[in-house]
N, C-alpha and C positions, 0 to 999 in steps of 0.2 A: 102739403102741396104734392100732387102726383107728378110723375116724371114728365108727362107731356106739358103740363102747365109750367113746370120748372124750366124745361128747355125752351118753351115759347116765350115766357115772360120773366123768368128768374134772372138774377144778377150773376155775373161771372163768379163772384165769391160764393154765392149760394150753390151754384153748380159744382164748384171746386170742393166745397164741404161734403156734398153728397158723393162725389168721386172718391174722396179720401175715407169716407165712412163706408164705402163699398156698397151703398144702397143704389148706386147708379154706376154703370160702367162707361168708359169712354167709347167702347165699341157700340153700346146701345145708343149713346148720344149721337155719334157719327151716323149710324144707320137712320136714326130719326131725322136728323138734319138733311141727309141725302134724299130721303123720301119726301120731305117737305119741299126741297128744291125741285124735285121731279114734279110734284103737284103744281107748283108755280109755273114750271115750264109748260105743262100741258094746258094750263089755264090762259096762257097768253105770253107776251114777251117775258123772257126769263133769263136764266143764267146759262148762256149758250155753251160755255166751256166746262160746266160742272159735270157733264156726262163723260169727261175724260176718265178713262179706266179707274173705276172706283175700288177695285180690289186692293191696291196699295194703301188707300185711305183706311180701309177696314183693318188691314194688317198693321199699319202704324198705330191705330187705335188699340188693337190687342196688345201690341208691344208696350204702350203706355200703361194699360191695365196691369200687365205683368210686372212692370217696374214699380207701380204703386203698391201692388200686392207684396212685393219684396221689401217695401219700405224705402225704395229709391225715389224720393220725391225731389224733382229738380226745381221746384218753385211753384208759386201760386197759379201759373198758367199751364202747368204740366197736366196733360190730359184734356184740356179745354179745346174743343173743336174751333177752328178759325177758317173763315172763308176769305180768300184773297181776291182782289180785283185782278182781271186778266192782264193788266199792264205791269204786274210784279213778276220778275224773273225768279224762278225757283230752281233749286238744284235737282229736282226729280224729273225734269223734262216736261212738265206740264206746259201745254201750248200757251203762248202769251202774245199780246199785241204791244207794239211800241206805245209809249205814252203820247197823248195828244200834243199838238204843238203848244208852246207857251203862249200865254196871253200877251197881247201887244204891250209894249212899255210906254207908248205914247198914245194920247187920245186926240183925235182930230175934231171931236164934237165939242167945241168951245161954248156953244150956246146952252148946253145942259149943265146943271149944277153938279151932277154926278154921272158916272158912266160905269157899267158893269166891268169893263176892262180895266178900270182904274182902282184895282184893289189896293195897290201901293203906287200912288201917282209918281210918275217920273218927273224930273224938273221941267221937262218940256210940256207937260200936261197941264192944261188950264182948269180941268175939272177936278174936284175933290170929293171923295166919298162923303155921304151924309150920315 
């Protein structure tokens, strides 16, 4: 499997194996994912916050590559690129949004058998998920 197919369709464990075998670098993986995100952003609704300064992402990727090259493996996710939703607060100052309001705990639609808001019905809710 070539690197593009691996990054697009491969499992996390398969990507991790290639990183540890040094046939793929974390920096290459991050650059590929950033380019893919940019392509999605140009094609329509996209990841609006992903354009936040990318140079630290590439520097972090290079740091992970350097650690793996030294044999400093921190675990199965070491070097695996991860995209976080923008409601996750990170220590690096990446812009974030507050989480959306919680779903209602009661359901006023007693006529329906189920209600999307009733993921975990409250005692006062007459609807039950199906």
